[in-house]
N, C-alpha and C positions, 0 to 999 in steps of 0.2 A: 593370771586369773581369767583374762578375757579369752584366751585360747581354750581354756577348759570349758568356759561357758559356750563358746562356739561349737566345740566338740559335742557337748551335751545336747545342744539344739539340733545338730545334725543327726545324732542318734535318735532323738525323739521324732524327727521328721521321717527318718527311715522306718521306725517302728510304726508310725501312723500309716505309711504306705503299705507295709506288710499287713497290718491289721485290716485295712480296707480290702486288700487282695484276699485275705482269709475269709472275711465276711462275704465277699462275692462268691467265693468257692462254696461256702456253707449254703448260701441262698440257692445256687445252682444245684447242689446235691439234694436239697430239700425239694426242689421242683422235680428232679428226677425221681425221688422217692415217692412223691405224690402221684406222678404219672404211673409208676410201676404198681402202686397200690390200686389205682383205678383200673389198670389192665388186669390185675389179679382178681378184682371184684367182678369184672366183666367175664373173665374166664370161668370163675366160680358159678356165675349165673348161667352161662352156657352149659357147664357140666350138669348143673341141677336140672336144667330144661331137658338135656339129653337123657338123664336118669329117669325123669318123669315120663318121657316119651317111651323109653324102654319098658317101663312098668306098665304103661297103657297098651303096649303092643304096637306093631307097625300097621300101616294101612293095608298091607297085603293080608294080614290076619283077618281083616273085616270082609274080604272078598269071598263070596260063596264058592264052594268047591267046584261047581260046574263052569266057572270062568276060566 
């Protein structure tokens, strides 16, 4: 009976270690996802700014023809 209890305690301890490792992995992945989402938002803003500049024309379009 005591050996069975010891075996169960060992299994629980190993499962706790695995659970902690998995939680750490999930936290790291969430941090990576957050970073990637922020980068995508930044790229989207850059794209929108580029599209607005294209719609407004370039600075060369404002130069009179005699230049």
